[in-house]
C-alpha positions as CSV (number, residue, x, y, z in Angstrom):
1,X,-26.9,4.3,1.2
2,X,-26.6,5.9,-2.2
3,X,-26.5,9.4,-0.5
4,X,-23.5,8.2,1.5
5,X,-21.8,6.7,-1.5
6,X,-22.4,9.8,-3.7
7,X,-20.5,11.9,-1.2
8,X,-17.4,9.7,-1.1
9,X,-14.1,11.0,-2.7
10,X,-10.7,9.5,-3.2
11,X,-8.9,12.7,-2.0
12,X,-6.0,12.9,-1.0
13,X,-5.4,10.1,-3.5
14,X,-5.4,11.0,-7.2
15,X,-8.9,11.9,-8.6
16,X,-10.2,11.7,-12.2
17,X,-13.6,11.0,-13.8
18,X,-12.7,7.4,-14.4
19,X,-11.2,6.8,-10.9
20,X,-14.0,5.9,-8.5
21,X,-14.2,5.9,-4.7
22,X,-16.9,3.2,-4.5
23,X,-17.8,0.4,-6.9
24,X,-20.2,-2.5,-7.4
25,X,-18.0,-4.8,-5.4
26,X,-18.3,-2.6,-2.3
27,X,-22.1,-2.5,-2.7
28,X,-22.3,-6.3,-3.1
29,X,-20.1,-7.0,0.0
30,X,-22.4,-4.7,2.0
31,X,-25.6,-6.3,0.6
32,X,-24.4,-9.9,1.2
33,X,-23.4,-9.0,4.8
34,X,-26.5,-7.0,5.7
35,X,-28.3,-9.7,7.6
36,X,-25.1,-10.6,9.5
37,X,-24.4,-7.0,10.4
38,X,-28.0,-6.4,11.6
39,X,-27.3,-8.7,14.5
40,X,-23.8,-7.4,15.3
41,X,-22.8,-5.9,18.6
42,X,-20.4,-3.0,18.9
43,X,-16.9,-4.2,18.1
44,X,-18.0,-7.3,16.2
45,X,-17.2,-5.9,12.7
46,X,-13.7,-5.5,11.1
47,X,-13.1,-4.1,7.7
48,X,-9.9,-5.0,5.8
49,X,-8.6,-3.6,2.6
50,X,-11.3,-0.9,2.2
51,X,-10.3,1.4,-0.6
52,X,-11.6,4.9,0.4
53,X,-14.1,4.0,3.2
54,X,-17.1,2.7,1.4
55,X,-17.3,-0.6,3.4
56,X,-16.5,1.1,6.7
57,X,-18.9,4.0,6.3
58,X,-21.6,1.8,4.7
59,X,-21.5,-0.4,7.8
60,X,-21.5,2.6,10.1
61,X,-24.4,4.2,8.2
62,X,-26.4,1.0,8.7
63,X,-25.9,1.3,12.5
64,X,-22.6,-0.5,13.3
65,X,-20.2,1.0,15.8
66,X,-16.8,0.2,17.2
67,X,-15.7,-0.9,13.7
68,X,-12.1,-1.8,13.4
69,X,-10.7,-1.0,10.0
70,X,-7.4,-1.4,8.1
71,X,-6.5,0.3,4.8
72,X,-3.0,-0.4,3.5
73,X,-2.5,2.9,1.7
74,X,-2.2,6.0,3.9
75,X,-4.0,8.0,1.2
76,X,-7.0,5.6,1.5
77,X,-6.9,5.9,5.3
78,X,-6.9,9.6,5.1
79,X,-9.7,9.5,2.5
80,X,-11.8,7.4,5.0
81,X,-11.3,10.1,7.7
82,X,-12.2,12.9,5.3
83,X,-15.2,11.0,3.9
84,X,-16.4,10.2,7.5
85,X,-16.3,13.9,8.4
86,X,-18.2,14.7,5.2
87,X,-21.1,12.3,5.9
88,X,-21.2,12.8,9.6
89,X,-19.9,9.4,10.7
90,X,-16.7,10.2,12.6
91,X,-16.1,8.2,15.8
92,X,-17.7,5.1,14.5
93,X,-14.5,3.3,13.6
94,X,-10.8,2.9,14.6
95,X,-8.0,2.6,12.0
96,X,-5.6,-0.2,13.1
97,X,-2.6,-2.0,11.8
98,X,-2.9,-5.4,10.2
99,X,-2.1,-7.4,13.3
100,X,-3.9,-9.5,16.0
101,X,-5.5,-6.4,17.6
102,X,-7.4,-5.7,14.4
103,X,-9.2,-9.0,14.3
104,X,-9.2,-10.3,17.9
105,X,-12.6,-11.6,18.8
106,X,-14.2,-10.3,15.6
107,X,-17.4,-12.0,14.4
108,X,-17.8,-10.4,11.0
109,X,-15.0,-9.5,8.6
110,X,-15.7,-7.4,5.5
111,X,-12.8,-7.9,3.1
112,X,-12.1,-6.3,-0.2
113,X,-10.1,-9.0,-1.9
114,X,-6.4,-8.0,-2.6
115,X,-5.0,-8.9,-6.0
116,X,-2.0,-10.6,-4.5
117,X,-2.7,-14.2,-3.3
118,X,0.2,-13.8,-0.8
119,X,-1.6,-10.8,0.7
120,X,-4.8,-12.7,0.9
121,X,-3.1,-15.6,2.6
122,X,-1.6,-13.3,5.2
123,X,-5.0,-11.7,5.9
124,X,-7.1,-14.8,6.1
125,X,-4.5,-16.6,8.2
126,X,-4.6,-13.7,10.7
127,X,-8.4,-13.7,10.9
128,X,-8.4,-17.5,11.4
129,X,-5.8,-17.2,14.2
130,X,-7.4,-14.4,16.2
131,X,-11.1,-13.8,15.3
132,X,-14.0,-15.4,17.2
133,X,-14.6,-19.1,16.1
134,X,-18.0,-18.0,14.8
135,X,-16.5,-15.4,12.5
136,X,-17.9,-15.0,9.0
137,X,-15.7,-13.5,6.3
138,X,-17.5,-11.7,3.5
139,X,-14.8,-11.1,0.8
140,X,-15.5,-9.6,-2.5
141,X,-14.0,-8.0,-5.6
142,X,-14.4,-7.3,-9.3
143,X,-14.5,-10.4,-11.4
144,X,-11.6,-9.2,-13.6
145,X,-9.3,-9.2,-10.5
146,X,-10.6,-12.5,-9.0
147,X,-9.3,-16.1,-9.6
148,X,-10.2,-19.6,-8.6
149,X,-7.0,-19.6,-6.6
150,X,-8.5,-17.2,-4.2
151,X,-11.1,-19.9,-3.3
152,X,-8.2,-22.2,-2.6
153,X,-6.4,-19.7,-0.3
154,X,-9.6,-19.1,1.7
155,X,-10.1,-22.9,2.0
156,X,-6.7,-23.2,3.6
157,X,-8.0,-21.4,6.7
158,X,-11.8,-21.9,6.6
159,X,-13.8,-25.1,6.5
160,X,-16.8,-23.7,4.6
161,X,-16.8,-21.5,1.6
162,X,-19.9,-20.3,-0.3
163,X,-19.8,-18.3,-3.5
164,X,-22.4,-15.6,-4.4
165,X,-23.9,-15.1,-7.8
166,X,-22.1,-12.5,-9.9
167,X,-23.7,-9.0,-10.0
168,X,-22.4,-6.1,-12.0
169,X,-19.2,-7.9,-12.8
170,X,-18.5,-8.5,-9.0
171,X,-18.7,-11.5,-6.8
172,X,-18.5,-12.3,-3.0
173,X,-16.9,-15.3,-1.3
174,X,-18.3,-16.1,2.2
175,X,-16.0,-18.1,4.5
176,X,-16.9,-19.8,7.8
177,X,-15.3,-22.2,10.3
178,X,-11.8,-20.8,10.8
179,X,-8.9,-23.3,11.2
180,X,-5.1,-23.4,11.1
181,X,-4.7,-19.7,11.5
182,X,-1.3,-18.0,11.7
183,X,0.3,-14.6,12.0
184,X,1.9,-13.1,8.8
185,X,5.6,-13.7,8.3
186,X,7.6,-12.1,5.6
187,X,9.2,-14.0,2.8
188,X,13.0,-13.9,2.8
189,X,15.6,-14.0,0.1
190,X,19.1,-12.9,-0.8
191,X,18.8,-10.1,-3.4
192,X,21.6,-7.9,-4.8
193,X,23.8,-8.9,-1.8
194,X,21.1,-8.0,0.7
195,X,18.7,-9.9,2.9
196,X,15.3,-8.8,1.7
197,X,12.0,-9.4,3.5
198,X,8.5,-9.0,2.0
199,X,5.1,-9.5,3.4
200,X,2.3,-10.6,1.1
201,X,1.4,-7.9,-1.4
202,X,4.6,-5.9,-1.3
203,X,5.7,-4.8,-4.7
204,X,8.0,-7.4,-6.4
205,X,8.0,-9.6,-3.3
206,X,11.3,-10.8,-2.0
207,X,13.2,-10.1,-5.2
208,X,14.4,-7.1,-7.2
209,X,12.4,-6.0,-10.2
210,X,14.4,-5.2,-13.3
211,X,13.8,-1.4,-13.1
212,X,15.2,-1.3,-9.6
213,X,18.1,-3.4,-10.6
214,X,19.1,-1.0,-13.3
215,X,18.8,1.9,-10.9
216,X,21.1,0.1,-8.4
217,X,23.7,-0.5,-11.0
218,X,23.9,3.2,-11.8
219,X,23.6,5.1,-8.5
220,X,26.5,7.4,-7.8
221,X,29.5,5.9,-6.1
222,X,29.9,8.9,-3.8
223,X,26.4,10.4,-3.1
224,X,26.0,13.8,-1.6
225,X,24.3,13.9,1.7
226,X,23.8,11.0,4.1
227,X,23.9,12.9,7.3
228,X,21.1,12.8,10.0
229,X,19.9,16.2,8.8
230,X,20.4,15.5,5.1
231,X,19.7,11.8,4.7
232,X,19.7,9.8,1.5
233,X,16.0,9.6,0.7
234,X,14.3,6.5,-0.9
235,X,10.8,7.5,-2.0
236,X,8.2,4.8,-2.6
237,X,10.7,2.4,-1.0
238,X,8.7,-0.9,-1.3
239,X,10.6,-3.6,0.5
240,X,13.5,-1.3,1.2
241,X,16.0,-2.6,-1.3
242,X,17.3,0.7,-2.6
243,X,17.5,2.2,0.9
244,X,19.3,-0.9,2.3
245,X,21.6,-0.9,-0.7
246,X,22.7,2.7,0.0
247,X,23.1,2.1,3.7
248,X,25.2,-1.0,3.3
249,X,27.5,0.5,0.7
250,X,27.9,3.7,2.6
251,X,28.4,2.6,6.2
252,X,28.3,6.1,7.7
253,X,25.2,7.2,5.7
254,X,21.8,7.8,7.2
255,X,18.8,6.9,5.0
256,X,15.1,8.0,5.1
257,X,12.8,5.5,3.3
258,X,9.1,6.0,2.9
259,X,6.1,4.5,1.3
260,X,2.3,5.0,1.5
261,X,1.7,1.2,1.9
262,X,1.7,-0.3,5.4
263,X,2.7,-3.6,3.9
264,X,5.7,-2.0,2.2
265,X,6.7,-0.2,5.4
266,X,6.5,-3.4,7.5
267,X,8.6,-5.2,4.8
268,X,11.2,-2.4,4.6
269,X,11.6,-2.3,8.4
270,X,12.1,-6.1,8.4
271,X,14.7,-5.7,5.6
272,X,16.6,-3.1,7.6
273,X,16.6,-5.4,10.7
274,X,17.8,-8.4,8.7
275,X,20.7,-6.3,7.4
276,X,21.5,-4.8,10.8
277,X,21.2,-1.3,9.6
278,X,18.0,-0.2,11.4
279,X,19.9,2.3,13.5
280,X,20.8,4.3,10.3
281,X,17.6,3.8,8.2
282,X,14.3,5.5,9.2
283,X,11.3,3.9,7.5
284,X,8.0,5.8,7.6
285,X,4.5,5.5,6.1
286,X,3.9,8.7,4.4
287,X,2.0,10.3,1.5
288,X,4.9,10.9,-0.8
289,X,7.4,13.1,1.2
290,X,4.8,14.8,3.4
291,X,6.9,14.3,6.6
292,X,10.1,15.8,5.1
293,X,10.7,19.6,5.3
294,X,11.2,21.6,2.2
295,X,14.8,21.9,0.9
296,X,16.0,19.1,3.2
297,X,17.6,16.5,0.9
298,X,20.5,16.4,-1.5
299,X,19.7,13.0,-3.0
300,X,16.4,11.2,-3.6
301,X,15.9,7.9,-5.4
302,X,12.6,6.9,-6.9
303,X,11.0,4.0,-8.9
304,X,7.5,5.6,-9.3
305,X,4.4,3.5,-9.2
306,X,1.8,3.8,-11.9
307,X,-1.1,2.1,-10.1
308,X,-3.6,3.7,-7.8
309,X,-5.3,0.7,-6.1
310,X,-6.2,-1.5,-9.0
311,X,-6.3,1.3,-11.5
312,X,-3.5,2.1,-13.9
313,X,-2.9,5.9,-14.1
314,X,-0.3,8.4,-15.2
315,X,-1.4,10.9,-12.5
316,X,0.8,9.7,-9.7
317,X,4.3,10.4,-11.0
318,X,3.7,14.1,-11.7
319,X,2.6,14.6,-8.1
320,X,5.6,12.7,-6.8
321,X,8.0,14.8,-9.0
322,X,6.4,18.0,-7.6
323,X,7.0,16.9,-4.0
324,X,10.5,15.8,-4.9
325,X,11.2,19.3,-6.2
326,X,9.9,20.7,-2.9
327,X,12.1,18.5,-0.7
328,X,15.3,18.7,-2.8
329,X,17.9,21.4,-1.9
330,X,19.0,23.6,-4.8
331,X,21.5,21.5,-6.7
332,X,20.1,18.3,-5.2
333,X,19.5,15.3,-7.4
334,X,16.6,12.9,-8.1
335,X,17.8,9.5,-9.4
336,X,14.8,8.0,-11.1
337,X,14.0,4.8,-13.0
338,X,10.9,4.6,-15.2
339,X,9.4,2.5,-17.9
340,X,10.7,4.1,-21.1
341,X,7.3,4.1,-22.8
342,X,6.0,6.6,-20.1
343,X,8.4,9.3,-21.4
344,X,8.8,11.1,-18.1
345,X,11.8,13.2,-19.1
346,X,9.8,16.3,-20.1
347,X,7.9,16.1,-16.8
348,X,11.1,15.8,-14.8
349,X,12.6,18.8,-16.7
350,X,9.6,21.0,-15.9
351,X,9.1,19.9,-12.3
352,X,12.7,19.6,-11.1
353,X,15.3,20.8,-13.6
354,X,17.9,19.7,-16.1
355,X,17.6,15.9,-16.6
356,X,20.1,13.6,-18.1
357,X,19.8,9.9,-19.2
358,X,22.2,7.8,-17.2
359,X,21.3,4.3,-18.4
360,X,18.7,2.5,-20.6
361,X,17.9,-1.0,-21.4
362,X,15.1,-2.7,-23.5
363,X,12.4,-1.5,-21.1
364,X,13.6,1.0,-18.5
365,X,15.4,4.4,-18.4
366,X,17.5,5.8,-15.5
367,X,17.7,9.6,-15.3
368,X,19.3,12.1,-12.9
369,X,17.5,15.4,-12.5
370,X,19.2,18.4,-10.8
371,X,17.1,20.9,-8.8
372,X,17.2,24.4,-10.2
């Protein structure tokens, strides 16, 4: 197994010496599930919230086939495909969305615990609703990201919960006897004059974070673009608040919203439907702006993330700024909000062009950068 793990990479996600593709929690989940997996038939195993393929490929390397797997981040999904090719395990799994088809009839679920309790509630409710009644969920994580509340959430949908000993600062929860399952439904709220929808784990949930609020308060009253061939672009759209805001305030505008997270994309699509603007807003799951042609946008908005999975990193924003520079037309603008302590202005100047401060409060800065 170590040979497999040594070959795994995070690419195309950010890579650095302190950012790993497999950790002790992945190893513990596989060790605690080994006996169960030894008796599994093809199609019995589902893997949810795998980071870069360690759980899926670890199970495949041990002999499992017909594995169904879901990774929220498109970069993680692509890393799994790349890693599978690298270690010769392609064709042993199928990436699927987080819905009934993923877990239907499953007898073993390997779960990397999400940090959000709402996301965990959505996942275990789905498993309890559609997996085989004999299903066993082997859910693990790093102790620093786990809480007793996770036990409570699992117990809402499973009648038996066992807890492993800690090992290398990781632990596994083993759940049996599913009950009271349900399909995920998004939270709903009125936010900034919009109907917002958010599935568990979406950034900020069904509310507006203070950085996004500051950006909304300062976006241009008459933005350039908004045609089908030159849509207003919302990068890292989350629940879709910025894209929906632009579409509702500019009734003729077309908007392109994108995010790498499947949860975010599902939330944003639900937000657009709730506001009856889905005919003018395209929401896609994408690695940054990979689906957009070069020089195809006059205005892009961005509230850049600074987490890669559970890791805090400053490597994401520079990659996003570079892709924004590729997609902006000459003279096009990036309207960006960022935590003032991150001091992104020099990066924006170098990557895109002249950058002006538009607004600032105690924590966040809004800038507009014009493509050279």
